[in-house]
C-alpha positions as CSV (number, residue, x, y, z in Angstrom):
1,M,-71.3,-4.5,76.4
2,K,-71.0,-8.2,75.5
3,L,-72.2,-7.4,71.9
4,G,-69.5,-4.7,71.6
5,I,-66.8,-7.1,72.6
6,V,-68.1,-9.8,70.3
7,G,-68.3,-7.3,67.5
8,G,-64.7,-6.2,68.0
9,I,-63.5,-9.8,68.0
10,A,-65.4,-10.5,64.9
11,I,-63.9,-7.5,63.1
12,V,-60.4,-8.6,64.2
13,V,-61.1,-12.1,63.0
14,V,-62.4,-10.9,59.6
15,V,-59.3,-8.6,59.2
16,L,-57.1,-11.6,60.0
17,L,-58.9,-13.7,57.5
18,L,-58.6,-11.1,54.9
19,V,-54.9,-10.7,55.6
20,L,-54.4,-14.4,55.5
21,G,-56.4,-14.8,52.3
22,Y,-54.5,-12.0,50.6
23,S,-51.1,-13.4,51.6
24,S,-52.1,-16.8,50.3
25,L,-52.5,-15.5,46.8
26,F,-49.7,-14.5,44.3
27,S,-49.8,-13.7,40.6
28,V,-47.4,-14.8,37.9
29,Y,-47.0,-12.7,34.7
30,Q,-46.5,-14.0,31.2
31,T,-42.8,-13.2,31.3
32,Q,-42.2,-15.0,34.6
33,Q,-42.1,-18.4,36.2
34,A,-42.3,-18.8,40.0
35,L,-40.7,-21.1,42.5
36,V,-42.6,-21.6,45.8
37,V,-40.2,-22.1,48.8
38,R,-41.1,-23.2,52.2
39,F,-38.6,-22.6,55.0
40,G,-35.9,-22.4,52.3
41,E,-36.8,-25.7,50.7
42,P,-38.4,-25.6,47.2
43,V,-41.9,-26.9,47.1
44,R,-43.2,-26.5,43.6
45,V,-42.6,-24.6,40.3
46,V,-45.3,-22.5,38.7
47,R,-44.9,-22.0,35.0
48,D,-48.4,-20.8,34.1
49,A,-49.4,-17.2,34.2
50,G,-52.3,-16.2,36.5
51,I,-53.2,-16.2,40.2
52,H,-52.0,-19.0,42.4
53,F,-52.2,-20.1,46.0
54,K,-49.6,-20.7,48.7
55,V,-49.5,-21.3,52.4
56,P,-49.6,-17.8,54.0
57,L,-46.8,-16.7,56.3
58,I,-44.9,-19.9,55.5
59,D,-44.3,-20.1,51.8
60,N,-42.2,-17.6,49.8
61,V,-42.4,-17.0,46.1
62,I,-39.2,-16.5,44.0
63,Y,-39.8,-15.1,40.5
64,V,-37.5,-16.1,37.6
65,D,-37.6,-14.4,34.3
66,K,-38.3,-16.8,31.4
67,R,-37.4,-14.4,28.6
68,I,-34.1,-14.6,26.7
69,L,-31.4,-13.0,28.9
70,D,-28.2,-11.2,27.8
71,L,-24.7,-12.1,28.9
72,E,-22.2,-9.4,28.1
73,N,-18.6,-10.7,28.3
74,P,-15.7,-8.3,28.5
75,A,-13.0,-8.4,25.8
76,Q,-10.3,-11.0,26.5
77,E,-7.0,-12.0,24.7
78,V,-7.0,-15.4,23.0
79,I,-4.0,-17.0,21.3
80,A,-4.9,-18.8,18.0
81,S,-3.3,-22.0,16.8
82,D,-0.9,-20.0,14.6
83,Q,0.3,-18.1,17.7
84,K,-1.5,-14.9,16.7
85,R,-3.0,-12.9,19.6
86,L,-6.6,-11.8,19.3
87,E,-8.8,-9.5,21.3
88,V,-12.2,-11.2,21.3
89,D,-15.3,-9.4,22.4
90,A,-18.2,-12.0,22.6
91,F,-21.7,-12.2,24.0
92,A,-24.3,-14.9,24.7
93,R,-28.0,-15.2,24.9
94,Y,-29.7,-17.7,27.3
95,K,-32.9,-18.5,29.1
96,V,-33.9,-20.4,32.3
97,I,-35.6,-23.7,31.6
98,N,-35.5,-25.2,35.0
99,P,-36.2,-22.7,37.8
100,L,-35.6,-25.2,40.6
101,L,-32.2,-26.2,39.3
102,F,-31.4,-22.6,38.5
103,Y,-32.3,-21.5,42.1
104,Q,-30.3,-24.3,43.6
105,A,-27.2,-23.7,41.5
106,V,-26.9,-19.9,41.1
107,S,-29.9,-18.5,42.9
108,T,-30.1,-15.2,40.9
109,V,-29.5,-13.9,37.4
110,E,-26.4,-12.0,38.6
111,G,-24.9,-15.2,39.9
112,A,-25.8,-17.0,36.6
113,N,-24.0,-14.3,34.6
114,V,-20.8,-14.6,36.7
115,R,-20.8,-18.4,36.3
116,L,-21.6,-18.3,32.6
117,A,-19.0,-15.6,31.9
118,T,-16.3,-17.9,33.2
119,L,-17.6,-20.9,31.2
120,L,-17.8,-18.7,28.1
121,N,-14.2,-17.5,28.4
122,S,-13.1,-21.1,28.8
123,A,-15.1,-22.3,25.7
124,L,-13.7,-19.4,23.6
125,R,-10.1,-20.2,24.6
126,R,-10.5,-23.9,23.8
127,V,-12.3,-23.5,20.5
128,L,-10.4,-20.5,19.1
129,G,-7.1,-21.9,20.3
130,E,-7.6,-24.7,17.8
131,A,-8.2,-22.3,14.9
132,T,-6.0,-20.0,12.9
133,L,-6.4,-16.2,12.7
134,T,-7.9,-16.4,9.2
135,E,-10.4,-19.0,10.2
136,V,-11.6,-16.9,13.2
137,V,-11.8,-13.7,11.3
138,R,-13.2,-14.9,7.9
139,D,-13.3,-18.6,6.9
140,K,-14.9,-20.6,9.8
141,R,-16.4,-18.0,12.1
142,D,-19.9,-19.4,12.0
143,E,-18.7,-22.9,12.6
144,L,-16.6,-21.8,15.5
145,M,-19.5,-20.0,17.1
146,I,-21.6,-23.1,16.9
147,R,-18.9,-25.1,18.6
148,V,-18.6,-22.5,21.4
149,R,-22.3,-22.5,21.9
150,D,-22.5,-26.3,22.1
151,Q,-19.8,-26.5,24.7
152,L,-21.4,-23.7,26.8
153,E,-24.8,-25.4,26.4
154,R,-23.5,-28.7,27.8
155,E,-21.9,-27.0,30.8
156,A,-24.8,-24.6,31.5
157,Q,-27.4,-27.4,31.7
158,S,-26.3,-28.1,35.3
159,F,-27.6,-24.6,36.1
160,G,-31.0,-25.1,34.5
161,I,-30.0,-22.8,31.7
162,S,-30.3,-23.3,27.9
163,V,-27.9,-21.3,25.8
164,V,-29.7,-19.8,22.8
165,D,-26.7,-18.2,20.9
166,V,-23.1,-17.2,21.2
167,R,-21.6,-14.5,18.9
168,I,-18.3,-12.7,18.5
169,R,-18.9,-9.0,18.3
170,R,-15.3,-8.2,17.4
171,A,-12.0,-10.2,16.9
172,D,-9.0,-8.0,16.3
173,L,-5.3,-8.0,16.8
174,P,-4.0,-6.1,19.8
175,P,-3.2,-2.4,19.0
176,Q,0.6,-3.0,18.9
177,N,0.2,-6.0,16.6
178,S,-2.3,-4.2,14.4
179,E,0.2,-1.4,13.9
180,A,3.0,-3.9,13.0
181,V,0.7,-5.7,10.5
182,Y,-0.3,-2.3,9.0
183,Q,3.3,-1.3,8.6
184,R,4.1,-4.7,7.0
185,M,1.1,-4.4,4.6
186,Q,2.1,-0.9,3.7
187,T,5.7,-2.0,3.0
188,E,4.4,-4.9,0.8
189,R,2.1,-2.5,-1.1
190,Q,4.9,-0.1,-1.7
191,R,7.1,-2.9,-3.0
192,E,4.4,-4.1,-5.3
193,A,3.8,-0.5,-6.5
194,A,7.5,-0.1,-7.2
195,E,7.6,-3.4,-9.1
196,I,4.5,-2.3,-11.2
197,R,6.1,1.1,-11.9
198,A,9.3,-0.6,-13.0
199,E,7.5,-3.0,-15.2
200,G,5.5,-0.1,-16.7
201,S,8.6,1.9,-17.3
202,Q,10.3,-1.0,-19.0
203,A,7.2,-1.6,-21.2
204,A,7.2,2.2,-22.0
205,Q,10.8,2.1,-23.0
206,E,10.2,-1.0,-25.2
207,I,7.2,0.7,-26.8
208,R,9.2,3.9,-27.3
209,A,12.2,2.1,-28.7
210,R,10.0,0.1,-31.1
211,A,8.2,3.3,-32.2
212,D,11.5,5.0,-32.8
213,R,12.8,2.1,-34.8
214,E,9.6,2.0,-36.9
215,V,9.9,5.8,-37.4
216,T,13.5,5.5,-38.5
217,V,12.6,2.7,-40.9
218,L,9.6,4.7,-42.3
219,V,11.8,7.8,-42.7
220,A,14.5,5.9,-44.4
221,E,12.1,4.2,-46.7
222,A,10.4,7.6,-47.5
223,T,13.8,9.2,-48.0
224,S,14.9,6.4,-50.3
225,K,11.7,6.6,-52.3
226,A,12.0,10.4,-52.4
227,E,15.6,10.2,-53.6
228,Q,14.6,7.6,-56.2
229,T,11.7,9.8,-57.4
230,R,14.0,12.8,-57.4
231,G,16.6,10.9,-59.4
232,E,14.0,9.7,-61.9
233,G,12.8,13.4,-62.2
234,D,16.4,14.6,-62.7
235,A,17.0,11.9,-65.3
236,T,13.8,12.9,-67.1
237,R,14.8,16.6,-66.9
238,N,18.3,15.9,-68.2
239,S,16.8,13.7,-71.0
240,I,14.5,16.6,-72.0
241,F,17.4,19.1,-71.8
242,A,19.6,16.7,-73.9
243,E,16.9,16.3,-76.5
244,A,16.4,20.1,-76.6
245,F,20.2,20.6,-77.0
246,N,20.3,18.1,-79.8
247,K,17.5,19.9,-81.6
248,D,19.0,23.5,-81.3
249,P,22.4,23.7,-79.6
250,S,22.6,27.5,-80.0
251,F,19.2,28.2,-78.5
252,F,19.9,25.8,-75.7
253,S,23.1,27.6,-75.0
254,F,21.3,30.9,-75.0
255,Y,18.6,29.6,-72.7
256,R,21.1,28.3,-70.2
257,S,22.9,31.6,-70.2
258,M,19.7,33.5,-69.5
259,Q,19.1,31.2,-66.5
260,A,22.6,31.8,-65.3
261,Y,22.0,35.6,-65.6
262,E,18.7,35.3,-63.7
263,T,20.4,33.4,-60.9
264,G,23.6,35.4,-60.7
265,L,22.1,38.9,-61.1
266,K,19.2,38.8,-58.5
267,P,18.3,42.3,-57.1
268,N,19.8,41.5,-53.6
269,D,22.9,43.7,-53.7
270,T,24.9,41.2,-55.9
271,R,28.4,42.2,-56.9
272,L,30.5,40.5,-59.6
273,L,34.1,41.4,-60.4
274,L,34.4,40.3,-64.0
275,R,36.1,41.8,-67.1
276,P,33.6,43.4,-69.5
277,D,34.8,41.1,-72.3
278,S,34.3,38.0,-70.1
279,D,32.7,35.0,-71.7
280,F,29.9,35.3,-69.1
281,F,28.6,38.4,-70.8
282,R,29.0,37.1,-74.3
283,Y,25.3,37.7,-75.1
284,F,25.7,41.4,-74.0
285,N,28.1,42.4,-76.7
286,S,28.0,42.5,-80.5
287,R,30.3,39.5,-80.8
288,G,28.0,37.3,-78.8
289,A,25.0,38.6,-80.7
290,S,26.6,38.0,-84.1
291,G,27.7,34.5,-83.0
292,R,24.2,33.3,-82.5
293,S,22.3,31.6,-85.2
294,A,19.8,33.7,-87.1
295,G,17.0,31.2,-86.3
296,A,17.6,31.6,-82.6
297,A,16.5,35.2,-82.4
298,S,14.5,36.1,-79.3
299,P,13.2,39.2,-77.4
300,S,16.4,39.3,-75.4
301,S,18.4,40.2,-78.5
302,T,18.0,43.8,-77.7
303,A,19.6,43.2,-74.3
304,A,22.4,41.3,-76.0
305,T,23.4,44.4,-78.2
306,S,23.6,46.6,-75.2
307,P,27.0,48.2,-74.5
308,P,29.2,46.5,-71.9
309,G,29.0,49.5,-69.6
310,A,25.2,48.9,-69.2
311,A,25.7,45.3,-68.2
312,A,28.2,46.2,-65.7
313,A,25.9,48.8,-64.2
314,Q,23.1,46.3,-64.0
315,A,25.4,43.8,-62.3
316,Q,26.1,46.5,-59.6
């Protein structure tokens, strides 16, 4: 009976010892750091991964992530130094470097995010309020982000936090301002397009006028040269005709009359109202034939001796 009681007590004692031994151990992962708290008061900080000891039933362990944490900040409106309103969407990356100070200042990651968001908004307003819209959007964006990070870093050190980076995800004009800017840009582009079209039209008119002037000059020069050449040809022809006339006036008169007959009596329903004994038909009667020189005989002499009635019929 006594052995059974002693055995039961021994078992209870062993179980208690096992429970106390298990509760005195805690493990820390590579991504964590731990803070041992006794009755609400911090006792020590554990930064190394592995199994560690604590006072069972008295000490509590608070784990703090030592990886880089994200701080997502909602978009806010900032007024730049040139009085332009901007909607800025920024975020930050930080990590806990002092778990004890972190626990005493903000206790949890959620509390840290709330405090850091307020500090980040203040830093953004201070830094971006000293810059122009162009500097924020394009020229000095990286430099401004460094200044915001440095200010946030100084203020976050009191929380046991180190700020790794601060970035602006988006910095745009408010929708109503964007629409007004777009309309102004569109108006300016339309004005520039109209000016370019006007300049192009003016240049086209100048080119067209210059081309017309050059064409007129070329045509005038060509016409002048053609008239000069034609005059020279007519002069040469007249000289040849004069020389031929001087050599044989009667034959020249006969040749010219034949040309006149050929021109005036074309087979296109030509009608001539002339007297049969007209001088125009002098080579179609015997008088005209006898008046020619004997040396000027030609194959057309047969036609010259034809009666006047035949010539009139041919003229019809």
